[in-house]
N, C-alpha and C positions, 0 to 999 in steps of 0.2 A: 570262268571263274564264278561268276554270279549265279550260274546254274549249279555248280558244285556247292556253294554257300546254301542256296536254297534246299538242295537234297540233304546235306548234313543237318540243317535246322529242322526239317521235316522228319528225319529218322534218328533223332538224338540218342534214344536207347539202344538202337542197333549199333550206330557208330561207337557209343561207350563200349558195348560189349565186345565189339569187334577189336577196338582198340587194346582193351585189357587182354583179350585172347592172344592177339599178336605179340604183345609186350611179354606175356608169360611164356608163350612158345620159345622166344629167343633164348630163355635160359636152358633149354633142351638142346639148342644147337650143338652139333659136334664142335668140339674144341673150344667151347665158350670159355672155359677156364683152363688155359694151357698157355704153352709159349708161342703157338701161333694161331692167334685169335683175332688178327685183324680184320679179316673178312666178316667174322661173326659179330665183332663190335660195330663194324660198319652198317651191317644189316640193322642191328639194335638201334644205332643212332638214328638212322633214316626213319625207322618206325617210330622212334621217340619224337622226332620232328614232326612227323605226320599227325601224331597224337596231339602235340601242342597247338598245331594249326586248326585241328577239328575242336579242340576246346576254345581256342580264341573265337573261332567262327560262332560256336553256340554261345559264349558268354557276350558277344557283341551284338546279338539278336536285336534289330531295331525296334523300338517301341512307339515310333512316331505314328501319327495317323496315316501316313502314306509310307509304307515300307518299301514301295517300288523304286524309290530314289536310289541311285547309285552312291554307295557308300564311299567316302574319301578314304583314300589309302593311308595307313599308319602303320608303324611298326611299333608295337606296344612294348613296354618294358619287360612285362611278365614273359612275353614270348621269346624275347632277347636272352633272359635269363635261362629260360628252359632249354633254348637251343645251345647255349654254351655249356650248360650242364650235360646235355646229350652227347656233345662231341668232345668233352673232357676225357671221358675214358677211352675213346678212339685216339686222341692226341696222346695220351700217355702209352698206350700199347704200340703205337707207331714210333714213338720217341725211343721207348725202350728197345724195340726190334732194331733200329737203325743207328742209335746213339749209345745205348747202354743203360745200365741201371742208375748211375750216377747223373748222367746228363738228362736223363728224362724229368728230373725236378725242375730244371730250367723251363721246359715247356709247360709243365703242370702250374708252375708260378706264373707264367704268362696268362694263361687261362683264368687262374684265380684273380690276377689283376684286372683282367677284363670284367669279371663279374663284380668285383668291387666298384669299379668305375660306374657300371650300369646301376648297382644299387644304390650308390651314393647319389647318382643323378635323379633316381626315382625317389629317394628319401628327401631330396631338396625339392624336387618339383611337385611332390604331393603335398607340400605344406608340413613336412616333418611329422608325417604319420608312421606308425609302426609296420614294419614290413611283414605280410602274411606269408607264411611258408617260404621265407627267404625272397619275397618279391614275386613269387609265381601267381599269387593271388591278389588282385587288386584290392586295395583297402578304400572302399567307397561307401558312402552312406545309402541307405535303400532310396531316399527321397531324391537322389541325384541320378538321372538316367543318362548322364553323360559320362564318359570315361576320361579321367584326368591323365590317361596314358597317351591319348591321341591329341589332347589339348592341354597345353601346359598350364599348371596351377592347380589350385585345390577348389573344387566346386563345393559351394556351401548352399544353405538355403537361400533361394531368391530374396534379395534385399529390395526394399522400396527406393525410389529414386528421390525421395523426399528428406534426404539426409540433412540438407540445409534448413530444413523445416523443424528438424528435431524428432522426426517420427521414424527413424530408421530401424529401432528396435522395440516395436510395440509389445507390451505384456500381453500374451495370448489369453491370460485369464481375465483381462480387462475387457469389457464390452466395447468401450470406445477404441481400445487397441485393436480388437477383432473387426470393427467397423471399417477402420482406417485401413488395415490391411487388406480387407475385402475390395475396398473401393480402388486401393492401388494396384492389386492383382487384375482386377477388371479393367483398369485402364492400360495396364501393360499388354494384356490379351487383345484388347481392341486396337492398339497401335500396331501389334504383330500381325493383324489380319487385314490386308488391303482390300479395297472395295472391288467386288467381282465386276461390277460394270466398267471400271476403268480398263479391265482387261479384255472384255468382251465375253459373250456368254458361251462361246465355243471352246474356251480354254479348258485344259484339264485341271484336276484337283491339285496336282503337285506344281502347277504353273502359279496357283493362288495361294496355296498354303506353303509359304516360303518363310521359314523361320530365321530370325537373324542370328548370326553367329555370336556365341556366348562371349562376354568379356570376362576373362579370368583374371584374378589376382594371386600372385604367389606371396606367400607370407615371408617377409625377411626374418633371418635368423635373430637379428637384433630385437625386431618387434615381437617375435615369439617368446624371447627369453625375458623381455620386459613384461609381457603379459602373464607368463607361467611362472616367473621367479626362479628360485633356486631348484624347485623339482622339475621345472622345464629344462634347465641345464643337465639334470641328472638324466633325463629321458633321452636328450640328444647324445650325451657322452656314451649311455648304455647301448643305444642303438648303433652308434659308430662302432663301438667295440664288438658288437655282433657282426657288422658287416666286414670288418677288416681283419677278425680273428682268423679265418681260414687262410688268408694270404700270408699273415704273419707266422702262421704254423708252418706252412709249406716252406717259406724262406728260412725258418730255423732248421727244419729237416734238411734242406739243401746245404746249410752250412755244417751242422753238427751230426748228421746222420740219423738214419731211421732208428738205431738202437739207443740213441742218446735220450735221457730222461728230460733234458732241458725243453725240447719243443713240447713234450707231452705235458709238463707241469705249467709251462707258460700258456699253452692254449687253454688248459683247465682253469687256470687262474683268471684268464681274460673272461671265460664263460661265467665263473662265479661272480666277479665283479660286475660284469654287464647286467647279468639277471638281477643282482642285488639293486643296482641302479634303477633298472626298469620297474622292477617290483614295488621300490619305494615311490617311484614317480606316477605309476598306475594306481596304487592305493591312494595317493593324495588326490589324483584326478578323479577317482571313483567317489570320493567324500565331498567333492565340491558341490556347489549349488548347480541345480538343473538348467539354469539359463545359460551357463557357459557353453561355448560354441554353438549357441543358438539352436540348440536342439531340444525337442520335447523329453518329457520324462522317460517314455518307453524307448525312444530311440538312443537317448544317452546311456540307459541301462544296456542296451544291446551292444553299444560300442564298448562300454567298459567290459562285459562279459567277452565279447570278441578278444579284447587285449589279455584278459586274464587266461583265456583258453590257449592262447599263442603263446603266453609265458610257460603254461603247463607243458605245451608241446616241446618247447625248447629245452625244458629241463628232462624231458624224456629222451632227448638226444644226448644227454650226457652218457647214456649207457654204451654209446659207440666208444668211449674211452676204454671200455674193457676189451674191445676188439682191436685196438691199436697197439702196435709195438711201441715200447719194449713190454708194457704190461701183459699183452696177450701171449707173446713169446715165452715170458718168464713164468706166468702163473697158470695159463690157460691150455696152451696147446699140447703139453704132454699129457694132461688129464684126458683131452679129447681123443688123443691117439690110443691111449690105453683103453678108453671105453670102446673104441673101435676093434681093437684086438680081442677084447673080450666077447663082442657081439658078433664078430665076423662068421665064426662057424655056425651060427643059427641061421636055418634057412629062411630066405625072404627078408627077414629083419636085418640079418648081416649085410645082405645086398643094399637094402636102404640105406642103412647106417653108413656104408662106404660112400654112397652116392651123396648123401647130405654132408658128410664131412668134407668130400671133395668140394662141394659147392661153398661150404662155409669157409675152409681154408683159402680157397681161391678168391672169394668176395673180400675176405679180410685182407689179404695182400693188396688189393686193388681199390676196391670201393669204400672202405671205411674211412679213409683219410680224406675224401671229398664229401662224402655223406654228411649230412647236417650242415653244410655250408651253402 
């Protein structure tokens, strides 16, 4: 496994191109969009899992002085979410084949419930940070070289152990604060590096450079709410609405049916309310003083821009409501079919139109209900 990790990290561009090509080719597999597509979906799911594994290996490239150390095994939240999403379509196809159209929603609801639990755990474990790409991208600051997925808690900027002396948060613009921070950091580094003579001169570097395991602190919800106030509560509620919306949407489809407007409007309302809360909370956070969260000005701006870009991405996902029944079946499907009949006699263009429409209709009936979740 270590040899495979080294190969992936040394050929990142090649691996990315190969994964993209493999996942693109799966859309051209025979019967990918048909009633007997279990084998095709299984191949697609396996390739998706391999892609997620490769991305995790690349993202977790060690940056320590001695990268030859064996990395501790951990199962990151981002990989779990990606794996569930890859297998969700396979579960749906298999359930529909063996249990029918109505019963398949029980299995879809189960997979969505698994995603909700993992995302809620990630949200709580990361210190109530915004989930990037549904949790598939870790939301960590650049100055932290450790992943909060392998170690519980939220890693923040290293703090001094002089809290009881009142120097835990020196102002970086203050010369005295800079001097205290530098002395504190020097002392910490000195304690982290043992005396080589005590180990003997023939010891390897990885026997000497043994870094202590980080002590992590998970921010309690009550503490976060007391620090952030009303806007902190809005942020938590908005993010929880974003996490739980897909499960509630599927449960209402299971109860009322795919052609009912109740699940469609309820899901859209949850998206609107959640984005509204998050937008208000993010704008408030963006306007606060720079010393909050112990970040420098440039780092704080990067975090705020990252959150604003994530909100824009979530708003773009609202376009999927146009592809979901009953809206799609009532207002769009017939227009697409009429365009297909109009262009079908045209050489080449007609053939491409038929294939594109086949893929669109097949994806609409399967993927748009879980996409964006």
